[in-house]
N, C-alpha and C positions, 0 to 999 in steps of 0.2 A: 542413533541419536545419542548425544552425550548424556551420561547419567544425570548430571545436574539439570539439563534442559527437560528431560522426561520427568524428573522428580518435581520440577516446578509446575509442569502441566498437570500432573496428578494431584498437586496441592490446590489447583484451581478448577475444581470440577463442579458440574451441575448434574443432578440425577433427575431424569425425566421419569415421572410415574403416571400411571393411569388411574383414574378415580374409581377403583373397584371396591368391593366390600371390605377386603382385608388390607387395603393399602395403608391406612393409618397405622395399624398394628405393625406392619412390616417396616415402615419408616421408623417408628419408635424403637423397634428391636434392633435395627441394623444400621441406621444412618446417623453419623455424628452430627451434632448441631452446627458445626462449621461448614457442612456441605449444603449448598443451595439445592432446594427441591423445586422442580417445575412440574406443574399439574396440567395434563392435557385436557381437551374438551372434545365432546362428541356431538355430531349432528343428530344422532339418534337420541342420546340421553339429554342433550341440551346443556346449558351452562350451570344449572343448579348443583349437580354433583361436584363440579370443579370448584365453584365458589364455596360450597360447604366444606369440602376437604381442605381448601386453602385456609379457611378460617380456623379449622381445628388444628392444623399443623402449625400455623402462626402462633396459636395460643400455647403450643408446646415449646415455643422458642425457636422454631426454624425460620430461616429466611426463605420465603415461598414466592415463586413466580408463577402466577396463574396464566394459562393460555386464554386469550380472548379472540376467537375467530370472528372476523368481521361478518361473515355470512350467517352467524347465529344471532346477531343483534336485530331486534325488531324495528327500532327507530332511534332517533336522537335521545329521546327520553329514557329509553332502555339503557343506552350507553351511559348516560349521566347517572342513572340509578346504580348501575354496576360499579362505575368508578367511585361513587360516594361510599358504597358498601365496602369496597376493597380498601379505600383510604381509611375508613373507620376501623378496619382490622389492622392497620399499620403497614399495609402493602405499599412498597415503594418501587417495585419493578414489575413490569407487565410485558408479556410476549404477545404480539399481535400478528398472527398469520391471517391469510385470507380465509382459510378453511375451505371445506368442499361440500357444505350443505347445498343441496340442489333440489328445489330452488332455494335461494336465500330467504331467510326469515323476514328480511326487510330490505331497505334501499341500498345496503352496503354490499357491493360486488367484490370488493377487494380491501386490502388493509389501508391503503393510502388515505381514503376519505375518513376512516376512523382515526388515523394518526392526526390528520388535520383538525378534526373535531376535538380531539383531546387537547391539542394546542389551544384551540379557541376556548376551551374550558379552563384555561389557566395552567396547562401542563401539570396535572395533579400527581403524576408519577415521575420520580427522579430518573428512572431508567425505562427505556422502551426498546424492546427487541423486535427484529423482523427476520424473515426467513431468507436464506440463500440456498441455491441448488447447484452443488458441484456436479452431480449427475444430472443429466437432462430431465427436466420436468416432463411427465407424461402428457401434459396438456398445453404447455406453454413453451414457445421457442426460447432457446438460451439467451439470445440477444434481448428479448423482452424481460427476462428475469433480471439480467444485469441492469437494464435501463430502469426497472422498477426499484432496485436498490438505490440507484442514483436519485430518483424522484423522492424517495423516502428519507434521504440522508439528513435533511434539516430537521426532521421530527424525531427520528430514532437515535438511539445511543449505541446500539450494537447489533450484530448479525449473528444468528445461529444457523450454521450450515446443516442441511439435511444429510441423511446417511450417505456415506461414500466409502467404498471398499477398495478403491484404487488410489494409491498415494500419488501417482503421476497425474491423474485427473484432478485430484485435490490441489496439488501444487499449481497446475495450470490455471485452475479457477481462481485461486488466491492471487496469482500474478495478474490475471486478466482484470479482476475488479480493482486492483491497486493501480493498474495502468489507466483505468477510467476515473481515477481520483476519488474512488470510494474508500474513504479512510476510516470508517467505523471499525472498531475492534471486532474480531471474529471469535466466536466459540465454535470449535470444530466438533461437528456431530459424529460420534463414534458409537457403534453398537458395542455394548458390554459383552462379557463372556457368557452369551446366551446359549442355552441348550436348544438344539434345533427342534426337538419334539415340543418343548414348551413354547417356543416361538411360533411354530405352526399352529398350535392350539390357540394361542392368544390371537393370532392374525385371523383366524376363522370366526372369531366373535365379532358381531356387528357393532361398529361405533365405539371401539376401544381406544381411539387416539390417532392423531395424524401420522405418527411414526409407523404404526402397523398398516394403515391404509396405504401409505406410500410404498411399503414393502410388498403388499399384495399386487401392486402394479409392476413390480420387478421380480417375477417369480424365479428367475435364474439366480437371484441373490441367495435364495434359500439353499442352493447347492453349495455355496461358500461355507455354510454351517455344517452341511452333511459330509463333505469330503474330509478324510483324515488330515489334520493339519491345515485344512483349507482356510480357516479364519482364526486369528488370535488378535485381540486388540493391540497388544504390545508390538506385534509384528508390523501392523499397519502404521503405528506411531513411529517405529524405528525407521521403516522405509520412507516415511514422509518427513524425516528429520529436517531436511533443508527447507521444505515448504512451511513447516510449522514453527521453526525457531529463528528464522532470519528476521532481523530488525524491521524490514519493510513489510513482513507478513502481518504484523500486529495481531498475532493470535493471543487472545486474552485467557483462554483456558479450554477445557473440554466439556462438551455437552454429551453425557452418556445416556444413550437410549437403553434403559434397564428392562423394559417390558415387565416391570414389577418383580424381577428377579434380584431383589435388593441384597439379600444375604450373599449371593454369589458375586454380585458386582462389587460390594464393599470388601469381601474377602479377597477378591482378585486385586483390587487397588492396594490394600494393605500389604499383601504378599509381595507385590511388585515394588512398593515403596521400601519394604524391608530389604529386598535384594539389592536395591539401589542405594541402600544406606540412609534412607529417609526416616 
């Protein structure tokens, strides 16, 4: 990837964090205010830790994007209350995955009905994100995930791709959704420079976020972190240059899965920017 293209992507990053006890302290210590912070939600812990951390980080001056899994919402009234609470905090951007609470807390099985209901409520959020799956979803056929993005396109404003370690797969997926006239900008999901031992420890905790649950369904991916030189974020970005930087790709930036290793993630980003002359 040309240095200027990679530098541009590294300047448009989102850090995904898990609402754990020390998360606020880590964000304040290591994350610049111009980096967007997204906060996951858990079917075990429910929405309250996500909402509370979102409010605290927003009060510190961060642009925060809470995750609102459809399957954690009890009913329309609950959705309306959450939307009003977030808007009162100044939140303008919301990420709406289906989630995997089983059974759902209420009538919402997937993200589309929630997106439609938010539109009916007057579109209280300027930005709405949905999920994309470059790697096959463990429970949903690839054709269905692409169709789902098409169905949501009139309500959402961007896509966040889930983890992918294969630049060829990532490129094929971007090409495929663009051929289906899905034109929403994409934030490419990339694992940060995560130490395997910490990643495994985090993934074994119940209900720590969609990213870790997705990883547990792909155990072979852990080997990418274990093998010497097996995974480096910059290698993935470099090898995926054509897919990520072509005009038709419409890649808006990077969504970095930090697994709460914020010091390591920001240190890696700054060091890479320095090497690139940024």
